[in-house]
PLY file of the C-alpha trace (Angstrom):
ply
format ascii 1.0
element vertex 439
property float x
property float y
property float z
element edge 438
property int vertex1
property int vertex2
end_header
-18.95 219.51 257.00
-20.26 221.81 254.44
-23.91 221.76 253.53
-25.81 223.13 250.71
-29.41 223.70 250.50
-31.58 223.73 247.13
-34.51 226.11 247.41
-35.81 224.79 244.11
-39.12 226.80 244.46
-39.03 228.02 240.74
-37.20 225.26 239.22
-33.39 224.28 238.57
-31.57 225.00 235.12
-27.85 224.57 234.57
-27.32 228.35 234.57
-29.13 229.62 237.18
-27.58 226.51 239.52
-24.23 227.96 238.26
-25.15 231.46 238.81
-26.43 230.71 242.49
-22.85 229.04 242.95
-21.40 232.00 242.17
-23.28 234.23 243.98
-22.13 233.10 247.11
-18.69 233.76 246.61
-17.93 236.07 243.40
-14.44 235.98 243.66
-14.68 232.29 242.36
-15.24 233.48 239.03
-11.61 233.97 238.37
-11.01 229.95 239.61
-13.91 228.96 237.65
-12.40 230.48 234.18
-8.87 229.12 234.82
-10.22 225.66 235.79
-12.71 226.04 232.47
-9.49 226.57 230.36
-8.05 223.37 231.07
-10.95 221.43 229.24
-9.31 222.84 226.25
-12.22 224.52 224.72
-11.35 228.46 225.29
-11.84 229.42 221.46
-15.48 228.42 221.74
-16.83 230.41 224.49
-16.26 233.31 227.09
-18.59 233.65 230.47
-19.38 236.38 232.39
-21.60 237.17 235.40
-24.01 239.94 235.26
-26.39 241.47 237.80
-29.99 240.97 237.63
-32.67 242.35 239.86
-35.63 240.25 240.91
-38.37 241.20 242.62
-36.15 243.64 244.47
-33.46 240.86 245.20
-30.03 241.29 243.38
-29.45 238.11 241.66
-26.41 236.39 239.64
-27.02 235.62 235.95
-24.66 233.61 234.37
-23.95 233.84 230.66
-21.88 231.39 228.08
-21.06 233.70 225.09
-20.90 231.44 221.96
-17.91 232.05 219.51
-18.98 230.25 216.32
-17.37 231.06 212.72
-15.55 233.98 213.90
-18.72 235.54 215.40
-19.12 236.67 218.92
-22.82 236.55 220.15
-24.54 235.84 223.71
-25.95 232.29 223.70
-29.40 231.49 225.10
-28.74 229.84 228.69
-29.86 226.86 229.83
-33.33 227.92 230.55
-33.84 229.22 227.20
-33.87 225.65 225.97
-36.49 224.76 228.35
-38.99 223.91 225.56
-36.62 221.62 223.26
-35.45 218.75 225.92
-32.66 217.77 223.63
-34.41 217.22 220.52
-33.89 217.94 216.94
-35.56 221.10 216.90
-33.88 224.11 218.70
-36.34 226.97 219.60
-34.53 230.71 220.01
-36.52 233.43 221.30
-36.38 236.85 220.39
-34.38 239.67 221.45
-31.06 237.65 222.56
-29.23 240.53 223.29
-31.40 241.60 226.32
-31.96 238.10 227.31
-35.56 239.00 227.84
-37.15 236.69 225.55
-41.03 236.69 224.21
-43.00 233.82 223.84
-42.30 233.48 219.72
-40.50 230.06 219.08
-38.45 229.94 215.94
-37.39 226.30 215.03
-33.57 225.71 213.68
-32.74 222.51 212.08
-29.59 220.95 212.77
-27.69 218.50 211.13
-27.16 215.02 213.40
-23.91 213.91 211.29
-22.21 217.05 211.39
-19.41 217.93 213.42
-16.72 220.55 212.91
-14.51 220.71 216.17
-17.74 222.98 217.79
-19.80 221.50 219.90
-23.61 221.46 218.08
-23.55 217.80 217.39
-20.91 216.29 220.11
-22.12 212.81 221.05
-21.34 211.65 224.66
-18.09 209.39 224.03
-16.59 213.17 222.94
-17.66 214.81 225.85
-16.32 212.65 228.40
-13.19 212.48 226.19
-13.01 216.22 226.52
-13.34 215.81 230.44
-11.17 212.91 231.10
-8.37 214.55 228.97
-8.56 217.97 230.89
-6.73 218.47 234.12
-9.15 219.69 236.34
-9.34 218.05 239.68
-10.53 214.45 240.02
-13.95 215.52 242.14
-15.06 217.84 239.54
-14.11 215.36 236.67
-16.43 212.67 238.58
-19.02 215.09 239.09
-19.21 216.35 235.67
-19.21 213.13 234.04
-21.61 211.91 236.51
-24.17 214.36 235.39
-23.56 213.95 231.76
-24.15 210.04 232.78
-27.54 210.48 233.79
-28.78 212.90 230.70
-26.83 210.21 228.12
-28.82 207.36 229.77
-32.24 208.94 229.78
-31.49 209.98 226.01
-30.73 206.81 225.05
-33.77 205.01 226.35
-35.37 208.13 224.40
-34.00 207.55 221.18
-33.18 203.63 221.46
-29.68 204.12 220.69
-26.15 203.25 222.29
-25.62 205.54 225.11
-21.75 206.77 223.92
-23.77 207.25 220.70
-26.05 209.88 221.80
-26.15 212.91 220.07
-26.85 216.17 222.48
-28.06 219.41 220.51
-28.59 221.04 223.75
-26.30 218.97 225.98
-23.83 218.85 223.34
-23.86 222.48 222.97
-20.45 224.46 224.29
-23.21 226.51 226.81
-24.26 223.23 228.53
-20.68 221.91 228.56
-19.53 224.64 230.26
-22.77 224.83 232.91
-22.28 221.31 234.11
-18.49 221.60 234.35
-18.79 224.81 236.08
-21.24 223.37 238.49
-18.80 220.38 239.16
-15.78 222.71 239.53
-17.88 224.99 242.18
-19.26 222.27 244.15
-15.67 221.05 244.64
-13.87 224.46 245.20
-17.08 225.27 248.08
-15.96 221.74 249.53
-19.30 220.91 249.90
-19.99 217.93 251.44
-23.71 217.37 251.56
-26.33 218.59 249.39
-30.34 218.63 250.21
-33.22 220.01 248.68
-36.98 220.68 248.43
-39.20 218.89 246.37
-38.67 219.85 242.27
-41.29 221.99 240.43
-42.12 220.72 237.09
-43.87 223.59 235.73
-47.21 222.50 233.41
-48.38 222.80 229.83
-46.71 221.48 226.58
-43.48 221.42 224.72
-43.01 221.04 220.65
-40.57 218.72 219.96
-39.60 216.57 216.51
-41.91 213.77 218.06
-44.42 216.15 218.41
-46.63 218.09 221.19
-45.45 216.49 224.62
-46.84 217.58 227.85
-44.31 218.68 230.50
-42.28 217.12 231.64
-40.75 215.66 228.59
-39.51 212.14 228.19
-36.12 212.84 229.12
-36.66 215.08 232.03
-39.17 212.88 233.70
-36.76 209.76 233.11
-34.07 211.67 234.81
-36.29 212.42 237.56
-37.28 209.06 238.61
-37.45 208.76 242.36
-37.16 212.74 242.91
-39.74 214.13 244.89
-41.49 216.68 242.38
-44.25 219.03 242.38
-47.08 220.03 239.75
-47.65 223.70 239.43
-49.93 225.99 237.46
-46.97 227.98 235.86
-47.34 227.36 232.02
-43.63 226.83 231.42
-41.30 223.95 231.95
-39.39 225.05 235.26
-36.83 222.63 235.63
-34.63 221.48 232.30
-32.77 218.30 231.75
-29.70 219.74 232.59
-31.03 220.93 236.31
-32.72 217.96 236.81
-29.60 215.89 236.09
-27.82 218.10 238.77
-30.07 217.59 241.18
-30.12 213.78 240.51
-26.42 213.51 241.10
-26.09 215.87 243.83
-28.93 215.76 246.22
-28.72 213.27 248.91
-31.97 213.97 250.56
-35.32 215.69 249.44
-37.09 217.78 251.90
-38.68 220.95 252.63
-37.37 221.61 256.02
-33.63 221.96 256.92
-31.54 222.43 259.61
-28.28 224.22 259.31
-26.22 227.16 260.00
-26.58 229.70 257.43
-23.06 231.46 256.79
-24.06 232.60 252.81
-27.44 232.60 250.35
-26.65 232.80 246.54
-29.49 233.90 244.04
-29.15 232.88 240.59
-31.32 234.37 238.33
-33.52 232.38 235.01
-34.38 234.43 232.27
-38.11 234.14 232.14
-40.52 236.57 233.61
-42.76 234.26 235.66
-45.65 234.69 237.98
-43.22 233.89 240.69
-39.46 235.47 241.55
-37.96 233.34 239.26
-34.20 232.51 240.78
-32.84 229.83 242.37
-31.72 229.92 245.84
-29.04 228.39 247.72
-28.35 228.17 251.45
-24.47 227.18 252.32
-23.33 226.37 255.68
-22.95 223.99 258.36
-25.27 221.01 258.62
-26.75 220.83 262.28
-27.87 217.49 263.49
-30.73 216.78 265.29
-29.51 214.99 268.25
-31.62 212.95 270.60
-29.94 212.02 274.02
-26.48 211.82 274.62
-26.17 210.04 270.33
-23.73 211.74 268.04
-25.17 211.75 264.30
-22.56 211.41 261.69
-22.51 211.03 257.60
-20.85 208.06 256.33
-20.59 206.66 252.57
-21.68 203.04 251.52
-20.07 201.76 249.15
-21.68 198.50 247.37
-20.66 196.52 244.83
-21.31 192.42 243.37
-18.33 190.28 242.71
-19.21 187.41 240.37
-15.56 186.52 239.00
-13.40 186.65 242.31
-11.48 183.74 244.34
-12.26 183.58 247.86
-8.36 184.51 248.17
-8.95 187.54 246.14
-11.83 188.64 248.13
-9.97 188.06 251.57
-6.98 190.23 250.07
-9.16 193.04 249.06
-10.95 193.20 252.56
-7.68 193.00 254.62
-6.67 195.89 252.03
-9.84 198.15 252.74
-9.57 197.70 256.37
-5.85 198.63 256.61
-6.31 202.08 254.83
-9.35 203.53 256.88
-12.83 201.70 256.05
-14.68 201.69 259.12
-16.30 198.34 258.17
-15.99 195.76 255.13
-18.86 193.31 255.25
-19.63 190.56 252.37
-22.91 188.89 251.65
-23.31 185.23 249.39
-25.78 186.02 246.72
-26.97 184.40 243.60
-27.02 186.72 240.73
-27.80 186.75 237.07
-27.90 183.41 234.93
-27.60 181.37 238.53
-24.13 182.63 239.37
-22.92 182.28 242.68
-21.29 185.97 243.82
-20.78 188.14 246.58
-22.12 191.41 247.46
-19.53 193.53 248.93
-19.91 196.48 251.46
-18.11 198.96 252.56
-18.52 201.80 255.27
-16.50 204.70 254.57
-15.88 208.41 255.95
-16.62 210.68 253.49
-12.93 211.97 253.36
-11.69 208.19 252.56
-14.34 207.33 250.05
-11.99 208.00 246.67
-9.44 206.39 248.47
-11.41 202.98 249.14
-13.28 203.35 245.73
-10.02 203.41 243.88
-8.52 200.42 246.07
-11.80 198.44 245.09
-11.51 198.93 241.46
-7.55 197.87 241.29
-7.88 194.94 243.37
-11.44 193.77 241.68
-12.99 192.88 238.59
-15.85 195.05 238.94
-17.13 197.63 236.64
-19.27 199.78 238.79
-19.64 200.93 242.33
-22.95 201.73 244.08
-22.98 204.78 246.91
-24.91 205.86 249.57
-24.82 208.71 252.10
-26.05 207.40 255.16
-26.43 208.58 258.53
-25.37 206.97 261.76
-25.65 207.28 265.38
-22.36 206.69 267.33
-22.70 206.27 271.35
-20.36 208.14 273.20
-17.06 206.35 273.97
-14.23 206.59 276.36
-10.79 204.63 276.47
-8.66 203.77 279.62
-6.14 201.17 280.24
-5.57 198.93 282.56
-2.64 196.66 283.18
-2.53 192.95 284.00
1.56 191.62 284.68
2.84 194.84 282.98
0.66 194.55 280.01
-1.14 197.57 278.83
-5.24 196.64 277.93
-7.43 198.92 276.42
-10.90 198.99 277.98
-13.46 200.94 275.46
-16.67 201.95 277.29
-19.71 202.87 275.92
-22.12 205.56 277.31
-26.01 206.16 276.76
-27.53 209.44 278.39
-23.82 209.69 280.24
-24.41 206.39 281.73
-21.99 203.89 280.91
-23.75 200.76 279.49
-21.11 198.06 278.55
-17.13 197.88 278.50
-15.31 196.06 275.35
-12.11 194.62 275.22
-10.25 194.65 272.24
-9.72 190.85 270.73
-5.94 191.53 270.44
-5.44 192.61 273.94
-6.84 189.33 274.85
-4.87 187.37 272.50
-1.80 188.97 274.01
-2.54 187.81 277.80
-3.62 184.87 276.78
0.15 183.90 275.00
1.85 185.85 277.81
0.27 183.39 280.78
-0.28 180.28 278.44
-3.65 180.01 279.37
-7.00 179.99 277.07
-8.56 182.83 275.58
-11.88 182.77 277.86
-9.55 182.66 281.07
-7.71 185.50 279.78
-10.73 187.15 278.94
-12.31 186.66 282.42
-9.34 187.46 283.96
-9.37 191.17 282.48
-13.51 191.49 283.17
-12.55 191.09 287.34
-10.35 193.68 286.67
-12.91 196.33 285.59
0 1
1 2
2 3
3 4
4 5
5 6
6 7
7 8
8 9
9 10
10 11
11 12
12 13
13 14
14 15
15 16
16 17
17 18
18 19
19 20
20 21
21 22
22 23
23 24
24 25
25 26
26 27
27 28
28 29
29 30
30 31
31 32
32 33
33 34
34 35
35 36
36 37
37 38
38 39
39 40
40 41
41 42
42 43
43 44
44 45
45 46
46 47
47 48
48 49
49 50
50 51
51 52
52 53
53 54
54 55
55 56
56 57
57 58
58 59
59 60
60 61
61 62
62 63
63 64
64 65
65 66
66 67
67 68
68 69
69 70
70 71
71 72
72 73
73 74
74 75
75 76
76 77
77 78
78 79
79 80
80 81
81 82
82 83
83 84
84 85
85 86
86 87
87 88
88 89
89 90
90 91
91 92
92 93
93 94
94 95
95 96
96 97
97 98
98 99
99 100
100 101
101 102
102 103
103 104
104 105
105 106
106 107
107 108
108 109
109 110
110 111
111 112
112 113
113 114
114 115
115 116
116 117
117 118
118 119
119 120
120 121
121 122
122 123
123 124
124 125
125 126
126 127
127 128
128 129
129 130
130 131
131 132
132 133
133 134
134 135
135 136
136 137
137 138
138 139
139 140
140 141
141 142
142 143
143 144
144 145
145 146
146 147
147 148
148 149
149 150
150 151
151 152
152 153
153 154
154 155
155 156
156 157
157 158
158 159
159 160
160 161
161 162
162 163
163 164
164 165
165 166
166 167
167 168
168 169
169 170
170 171
171 172
172 173
173 174
174 175
175 176
176 177
177 178
178 179
179 180
180 181
181 182
182 183
183 184
184 185
185 186
186 187
187 188
188 189
189 190
190 191
191 192
192 193
193 194
194 195
195 196
196 197
197 198
198 199
199 200
200 201
201 202
202 203
203 204
204 205
205 206
206 207
207 208
208 209
209 210
210 211
211 212
212 213
213 214
214 215
215 216
216 217
217 218
218 219
219 220
220 221
221 222
222 223
223 224
224 225
225 226
226 227
227 228
228 229
229 230
230 231
231 232
232 233
233 234
234 235
235 236
236 237
237 238
238 239
239 240
240 241
241 242
242 243
243 244
244 245
245 246
246 247
247 248
248 249
249 250
250 251
251 252
252 253
253 254
254 255
255 256
256 257
257 258
258 259
259 260
260 261
261 262
262 263
263 264
264 265
265 266
266 267
267 268
268 269
269 270
270 271
271 272
272 273
273 274
274 275
275 276
276 277
277 278
278 279
279 280
280 281
281 282
282 283
283 284
284 285
285 286
286 287
287 288
288 289
289 290
290 291
291 292
292 293
293 294
294 295
295 296
296 297
297 298
298 299
299 300
300 301
301 302
302 303
303 304
304 305
305 306
306 307
307 308
308 309
309 310
310 311
311 312
312 313
313 314
314 315
315 316
316 317
317 318
318 319
319 320
320 321
321 322
322 323
323 324
324 325
325 326
326 327
327 328
328 329
329 330
330 331
331 332
332 333
333 334
334 335
335 336
336 337
337 338
338 339
339 340
340 341
341 342
342 343
343 344
344 345
345 346
346 347
347 348
348 349
349 350
350 351
351 352
352 353
353 354
354 355
355 356
356 357
357 358
358 359
359 360
360 361
361 362
362 363
363 364
364 365
365 366
366 367
367 368
368 369
369 370
370 371
371 372
372 373
373 374
374 375
375 376
376 377
377 378
378 379
379 380
380 381
381 382
382 383
383 384
384 385
385 386
386 387
387 388
388 389
389 390
390 391
391 392
392 393
393 394
394 395
395 396
396 397
397 398
398 399
399 400
400 401
401 402
402 403
403 404
404 405
405 406
406 407
407 408
408 409
409 410
410 411
411 412
412 413
413 414
414 415
415 416
416 417
417 418
418 419
419 420
420 421
421 422
422 423
423 424
424 425
425 426
426 427
427 428
428 429
429 430
430 431
431 432
432 433
433 434
434 435
435 436
436 437
437 438
């Protein structure tokens, strides 16, 4: 089970995250270019990965070169926009050819209503169409749209508009589409199952927006990071951008400044600004190490949950049987009262990580739900042993459970008891007692 730990001591931005993922395996750059071309936006950008030393550490720096009106230039990366927060005013810093920026901010006005097949004012609906109509993998599509969805919801609240109509000047820009899609493509390519992170630093100071001077974090970033452990620092910069915040919010299963893993690789993604601390994102990649107590086995599984308020009992039973037949670990339903006094059902499905996509599709196809909640959970499993005994020539499986190498119980499967009862024309309880006496 592949594990990724985000060491976010200097914040998170989209370009730093992609650079760090590529730093884990630079050969993935060729794969990334091939997958990104499936978005159909090749005439708007090119990408490159360059080396940059920070505090004598060799880091990777991810650049998106925007192609606009037949002019080719380096587009400022995600971190360079950290003082705009998706508002109408875009601040460019000087000396863009070297990507070393001073503190001078220049304001460029953009027209909300202009859309010329480039990405300055793409709205969320248009971005979703680009992703959904591409041929990148299902997992990469899901991650990309999931990250955009987090940002769009925050922007919709900030601007009081419908989510599909949210216009992004930063996030709609081609470099941000490439950053977010690249993140998704590489997470999929690296086959990462679990992502954990340190607490997320916000930075300090103020940002200028079309709404005036606002404290760090600005409203969009603050909204995205609700429920995420954050740190206030004395560094007078906005360390975590909206894109970085959304990547963390979507991917991370647990926030902790401690982690247990067998480290295989370390990736370093360079930022643009010079800070009083090293400005790079560090990723640890490897295998998760479970903290085992006694002889318990720990494993990660997924809980899928949704409310069903317009399903018949027969349809619900059919769905339950279908989910059990297709690898779910457990399915249970709880009657609940939902909005407007409706009687409904709360469906919970426990799944192995590898079976999650298939079971999710089955729920969508066999119910009317429009959304499914997902939670990665850890469970302990007693050590088990299965042996076979015979009664009147019929094989009976006996499952034994062990704690600290001591057997604590035997379990007989319902189907085996039923077969004995039918074969010998006795009651279920008589068949059960007969088997137990053989143990």
